[in-house]
C-alpha positions as CSV (number, residue, x, y, z in Angstrom):
1,I,67.1,82.6,116.8
2,F,66.0,80.8,120.1
3,V,66.4,77.1,120.1
4,V,64.1,75.3,122.7
5,E,65.2,72.3,124.5
6,A,61.6,71.0,126.1
7,K,61.9,68.6,128.6
8,N,58.7,66.7,130.3
9,W,60.0,66.4,133.7
10,A,57.0,67.5,135.8
11,E,58.8,66.8,139.5
12,Y,62.3,68.3,139.1
13,I,65.5,68.7,137.6
14,K,69.1,69.4,138.6
15,G,72.4,70.0,137.4
16,N,74.9,73.0,136.7
17,I,76.5,74.2,133.3
18,N,79.5,72.2,133.9
19,D,78.0,68.7,134.7
20,D,77.6,66.2,132.0
21,K,74.9,64.6,133.6
22,W,71.7,65.7,135.4
23,V,69.1,64.3,137.4
24,G,65.5,64.6,137.3
25,R,61.8,63.0,137.7
26,G,59.2,63.2,135.8
27,S,55.9,61.7,136.1
28,S,57.3,58.1,137.4
29,S,58.8,57.2,141.0
30,S,62.3,56.8,139.5
31,T,64.9,59.3,139.0
32,L,66.8,59.5,135.8
33,S,70.2,60.6,135.1
34,V,70.3,62.0,131.5
35,V,73.0,64.1,129.3
36,S,73.0,67.8,130.5
37,P,70.4,69.3,128.4
38,F,72.7,72.5,128.1
39,L,75.2,69.9,126.2
40,Q,72.1,68.5,124.1
41,N,71.0,71.9,123.3
42,D,74.7,73.1,122.3
43,M,75.0,70.0,120.1
44,H,71.6,70.7,118.2
45,I,73.2,74.7,117.7
46,R,76.1,73.0,116.7
47,A,74.5,70.9,113.9
48,L,72.3,73.8,112.8
49,T,75.1,76.0,112.4
50,D,76.6,73.6,110.1
51,S,74.1,72.3,108.1
52,A,73.4,76.3,107.1
53,L,77.6,76.5,107.0
54,R,77.5,74.0,104.2
55,K,74.6,75.8,102.4
56,G,76.6,79.0,102.5
57,V,74.5,80.2,105.1
58,R,76.0,82.2,108.3
59,L,72.8,82.1,110.8
60,P,72.6,84.9,113.4
61,E,73.6,84.1,117.2
62,M,71.5,81.5,118.3
63,I,70.3,81.2,121.9
64,S,69.6,77.9,124.1
65,V,66.8,77.9,126.4
66,I,65.7,74.7,128.3
67,C,62.2,74.6,129.2
68,L,60.1,72.6,131.3
69,P,56.4,72.5,132.8
70,D,55.5,74.8,135.2
71,S,55.3,72.2,137.9
72,A,59.2,71.3,137.7
73,I,61.7,72.3,140.5
74,I,64.6,73.8,138.3
75,E,68.0,73.5,140.5
76,T,70.3,74.6,138.3
77,D,72.9,77.8,137.8
78,C,72.2,77.9,134.3
79,D,70.0,81.3,133.7
80,N,68.6,79.7,130.5
81,V,66.6,76.8,132.2
82,V,62.9,78.4,132.6
83,N,59.7,77.0,133.0
84,L,56.9,76.8,130.4
85,S,55.4,80.2,132.2
86,K,58.4,82.2,131.6
87,L,59.7,81.7,128.3
88,P,58.1,84.3,127.0
89,Q,59.5,86.7,129.4
90,F,63.2,84.8,128.9
91,I,62.4,85.6,125.0
92,F,61.4,89.1,125.2
93,K,64.3,89.8,127.8
94,N,66.9,88.2,125.3
95,S,65.8,89.7,122.3
96,L,66.1,93.3,123.9
97,S,69.6,93.1,124.3
98,K,70.6,91.3,121.0
99,N,71.1,92.6,117.6
100,K,68.1,91.3,115.8
101,I,67.7,90.5,111.7
102,P,64.6,91.4,110.2
103,V,61.8,89.0,109.9
104,I,62.2,89.3,106.0
105,D,65.7,88.1,105.9
106,T,64.9,85.2,108.7
107,V,62.1,84.0,106.4
108,R,64.9,84.2,103.8
109,T,67.5,81.9,105.6
110,I,64.6,79.4,106.5
111,K,63.6,78.9,102.8
112,T,67.3,78.7,102.2
113,L,67.9,76.0,104.2
114,E,64.8,73.9,103.3
């Protein structure tokens, strides 16, 4: 399962995997300092995992990916921060190296969580 955190930061984003805050700029002229999108997505993954476990469902491994517009310059040591046009390649590459569950099981898991 790929958990995608989409950011609309059109100009740039800068931060590293161990940083609590990242900086960037979207369409406005001001630079913003925000919680690391990597940490933010990690919280989403934990929430999904906890919710599933409370219903007795063990989810397969989840892969975090942060996606930005193609216009954004990415300055980070995180391999899972990509521009939109690179997202399909990221998913394909990471799907090949992971154990996949059949599509039918994925659908069944989602219906159980609903």
